[in-house]
N, C-alpha and C positions, 0 to 999 in steps of 0.2 A: 870196195866197188866190186872186187871179184866174183861176190856171192846175189850180188841187185836185183838180179833179173830170177832169181830167186826166191828175196824178200818181197818180190812182190811180189810173185808165184803166189808163197805164203798167205803175203794179204788177197791175193784173190778168191783164194779156197777160204779162209776167214769169211769175206764174202759171201764166197757160192753158200754157205751151210747155212745161215742167217738169213739168205732169203728162202733157202728150202727149210728151214724153222719158221719161215712167214707167213710160209704158205700150207704147210702143214697144221698151223691152226685159225687161215683165215683174217688173215690181217696184212696191214701198211705193210711192208718191211721196210717202209722209212725209221720210226724208234730204232725198233732193232739196230739199224745201221748203224745207228747215230752211237747209240749207245757199247756196237762194241768193238767200234772205233775210240770209244774216250775207255775203255777197258785197256788194250791195248794203248801202245805209244813208247813212247822211255820209259815209262813210269811200270810197265810191266818184263815180269823176267825175260833168260833164256835160257830155253828146257833145249841142251843140245846143242844137235845141229839146224833148230829152231829160234828165229830171234824174233822176238815179236813186239822189240823196238821200233823199228823200220824209222832207223837212225837214216842209216845215208839212200832208206831208197826214199826220204817223206817226198820229196823234193814232187822228186816222176809223181809217186800217190796222188799229190794234190796238182800236179799236169793235167793228170787223167779226171782229175774233181772240174777242171777249169771246163778242161774239152765239155764234160758230164755236163757243163750250166749252159755250153753257147748249145747244146744238140737237146737241151730242152728248150728254150728259150727259142729254138729252132725251128722245130717242132708247133711250139703252141703258135708261132707266128706262118706258117703254115694253115693254125687251124680256124684263125683268125679272119675274117672278112665284113669289110665295111658292109657291100649291100645286106650282107647276113644279119648286122646288126639294123638294117632301113626295115626288114621284113618281120624284126620278131617284133612287133610292138611297141603298142602306149607300155602294156604295161614291164614291158624287160627294162624300157627304157626307165621307168617310175621306179622299179621293184632295186633295180643296181645303182639308181643312184639313193634312193633311201641307205642303201645296205653302203656302203661307199661315203659317206655321211655319216652318216652315226657313227661306225666303227671310227674313221679317221677321226670326229670329233672325241671322240673317248681317251684315245691314244691319247688328244691333242692335251688332253686334261688330265687324262695321266703321268703323262713327261714333265710338265708342267706343277701338278702335285710331289711328283716324286723328287721334284730338283732341280730336274736334269735341265743339260745348255740347252737352247735351240735348233743349233741343227742334230745332235742326239733324241730332241725331245719329235724330232720328224719324220726319226730311223725310226720311232718306237711304235711312229704312227703312222706311217707307211706299212712297217712290220705285222699290225693287227691289223689292218686293213686287208689283206688279200690271205686269199683260204688257198687250196693245194687243189687244184687241175686234179691234179694224177689222185688225188685218195677220194676228191667225192664222184668224180671219175665211175676209176673200184669198186666204189659202198652201193651207188645206184646199178653196177653189174651183177656185184655179191651179192646183194637184197630183191636181186630181181625184178627192182622198183623202176624198171627204163618204160613201162608204156604209163609210169601213175597217171592222173590227172597233175602231178605240181613240177615231174620231171625233167618239160620246156620254160618251164619260169625258171629253176633251175641255173641250167643250161646257161639261160641268158644272164640270167644273174651275173654266171661264175665270169661267160663270156666278156657282157660290161666290163664285170674286175678285171678282166686281164689287159681291155683296154685302161683304165685308169695305172693299171702296173706301167707299162709302158709310158705313159704321161711322166708315172711319177718317179719311174729311172728317170730319166732322160732330164726332168730340172732336177733333180737332185743331182745324177754325174755332172751339170752343169754348173752347181754350187760346190758341189766337196771337190773334183777334178779337176775343175777350171783353174784353181791358180787366183782365180781373184777375191783383189783384197774390197779392194769403193763400190759403193753397189753399182757405178756404174760396168763394172769389171762384171761382180754378179751378174746382171742383168744382162751385158751383151754372152754370156757364158750360158746363160740360163735360153739366152736368144735363137744362136747354137744348135741346141742342142734338139728343141725344139723346133727350128728351119730342117739338123739333119731327118729329124721323125717325118714333116713337113714331105720335103722330098723323096720318101718311101715312101708314102701313102699315094701323092704324086706315079714316081713308075708301077707300082701295083693296080693303080685305074687309066692310066694311060699308059705305058709301056708292053705291054699285055706281046700287041703280036711283036711282037722284034723279039721278045724274052724267050715268046713259042717257038721265032727260026734259031735259035742260039742255043734251045733246048731240046731239039728235034732233032738226036743222037738217041740209033736202036740201041748200041753195045748200051746196057748195062753199064759196063770197066767201067765205058770212058766214059757218061753217063754221069757216074758215081768220083766221079773224076773232078772233072768239072765243077759240080753241086757243091762238093767240100772245100777245093782250094778255090770256088771263090768264097763257103763260109767265110771262111779261115785271115779269105784276106779283109773282108769284110771287119770280120770282126774286131782286130787288129787294129782296120784304118783308123773306125769308130777312136778308138785309147786313143791317137793324134789327133784329134777333135776333142777329146776326154768328156768322152760319151763312152759311157760302161760298156765292158767289146759282147757284153752280156745284152743289151741291147740293140745291141749294133747285130747278131743274131737274128735275133727280135725281127727287128726292122725287115732284115734280109726274106727272113721262112714271110713274111709280112708282102713284101716284095711280088715275091713267087708262089703266094696263094691264091692268083686269080690264074693261073698258066692254067695251061692245054692235061701241064704235067706235074702238076698238084699231088696227084692220090699215088702217082709212081715216088715220086720224090719218098712222102711221110712214107710208104709201103719199104722201099731202101734205107730210111733213116732211123724207124721206129726200135731194131734192135742195138743202135747205135745209144741214142739213146737210154734205152734199156741199163746195158751194163757201164757204159761210163758216170751215165744219173743214178746206177751203185755206186763207183766210186766216190761219188762227188761227197755224199753224204757217210761214207765212213770215212773220205779224209779233213771231214767238217768233222768228228766221232774225235780222229783222231788229230788229232788241232786242241781240244780240249782238255787240261788238266782238270779231273774229277773231282780233286781238295777246294778247285777254284769255283763249284758251284755253289755251294755254304750259300755265300754272300749274293747268292741271285735268287734264292727259291724263296721266299716270300713276294723278291720284285712280279719276279713269274709265274709265281699265285696268284697273285692278285690282277695281272695279266690274262690271265686266260680269263678267272671270274668275268671280268668285264667284256672280253670276248663274246666270252658263250649269251650274259644279258645282250650284247647290241644281236648277234646272232638268232639268238629266238625274239627281239623283238623291230628287228624289221625283219625278218621274215614274216612271222605276223601282218605283219603290214604291209606289206606285196602280196603277200595271199591273200589277204582279205578284200585287195584291192582290185586283184585280179577272179575276185570272187569267188575263192576258194573256198574250202570249209575250211576251217579251224583243226582241225585233226593235220588238211594237206598244208597248211600252211605253216603250221607248226614242224609237219619232215623236213618243211623248207627250209632252218633255220637249223634245226641238228642238227640235216645233212651236211651245207657249206660252216658248220666249225671249223672241221678241217684245217690246220696248218703245217705247211712242211717244203718242201722246195723251194719256194717263191719267199717267204718270211725269212729263209738261210738265203736266201740271195740280196734281198734287199736291206738286213743284215749283215752279210759281207764288206758291200758298198759302202759302207759305212767302217766295218773296220780297216777296209783297205784304204779309206783319205784318214788313219791318222785318229779314229774320235773313241770317247772314250771304253779302255777293253771290256768294260762289265757289260758292253752289248753280246759279247759272242756268249758267257754264260749262258742270262739272261734270250738267248734266242734259242738258245742247245735247249734250255729246259721247256720254254714255250711253248715249242715242237711238238717236246717228252708229251708234255700233257695235253694239250691239244691232237695226237698225232693218236692217243689212246682212247681220249676220250669222243673226239668226231665217232669217227665209226662204233662205238661200243653206242654211245644216246643215238645214233639214227637208226643203229640194227632193235635196240629198246622203243626204238619211237612207241611204238600201241600204250606203253606202261607211264610212258613220263607223259602220252597223254591223259589215261587215267588220273590220274595223281594228279593237275595241271586243274583240266572238269573237275573235280570235286572243290578246289575253288573258285575256280575264277566260273563257275555255271554253265562252260558253254553251250554245255545239249542235254539231256535228261539223260537218264540210263540206260531210259528202254528204247529212245532215238538211232535207228539205224542211221552211222556216221553213211555214206556216199565213197567218200574217199579214202575208198583203205590202204591202208601203208603197206 
């Protein structure tokens, strides 16, 4: 215990180095941090005063990672808005529905044919259905595609996917954490979870004036104390109702999203989201023994292949339905392919509920594969389109495609 701070400091220095390397390579930091966590931990060597096993500090690092999840979901809730979805139009609802249904169905089929039990199958279906908002946003900015014709639809589909995530986590936390054994008990647990979620939707729509009055605080110091204290209280209280703490954080962010102070909260929470979020991915890798990954390699590769297939098909359907070119439609599927923070959050829900241990290495490898292939495929979308165009004859060689990557 005497060297606790030094151990945590060593871990954070490693996180910082991995983040710098990822930045230099202009790549998502998520796979770097997960791999870093797997390379150190209980099986790592001790070099002089540097102890890379992090045995004494592991609980603190894991707790900091849990805080990272709360900030990630809280920020997502702040970004979400019911009116925003309504204004997005029919194309986004159609595209988002196709995207979620196709990926979730592929996940269910995969779990069934791989002989997973029902709860594990549902968790896997959820894992493969949620894209990484952080990676997708970074890809759009890094590749300078924010002004592309397909970008509005991409962001809308991601928003729709986030809504699915909220509902899925609410339902699954009710089923897995509610402790119900009978059908009636399960329905009650799910009903409590959904009712709890709807309560925050009502607060977001009807309680704006009240929240504006409470948050009308001029001092940033007091303002952030009030908001963060409420965040942790709501997250903790959610667990007493057998609703995952992460979904409690998301719902609290949702409740504040319609207030006049939402942008101010976003600005203050971003540094905490980025710092503790990075620790979350590192702590996730830290909990994985690389020697156990071999059992999940083929499972992860098959899941990744199905995800790539499902994303390309759903992207093409959504884009063409919206009147976009084949090239722009393909860009949609390639851009939203990346998996990251939310896939791990869904997997952690199953792990916390005591489901099959294989979920941990499976989710780690699956995220690693698609966190690398997702941004890479988006970057090389022009070459991928040219290759597929030779097969499907979407456009003639001399035809100029209006929607450039």
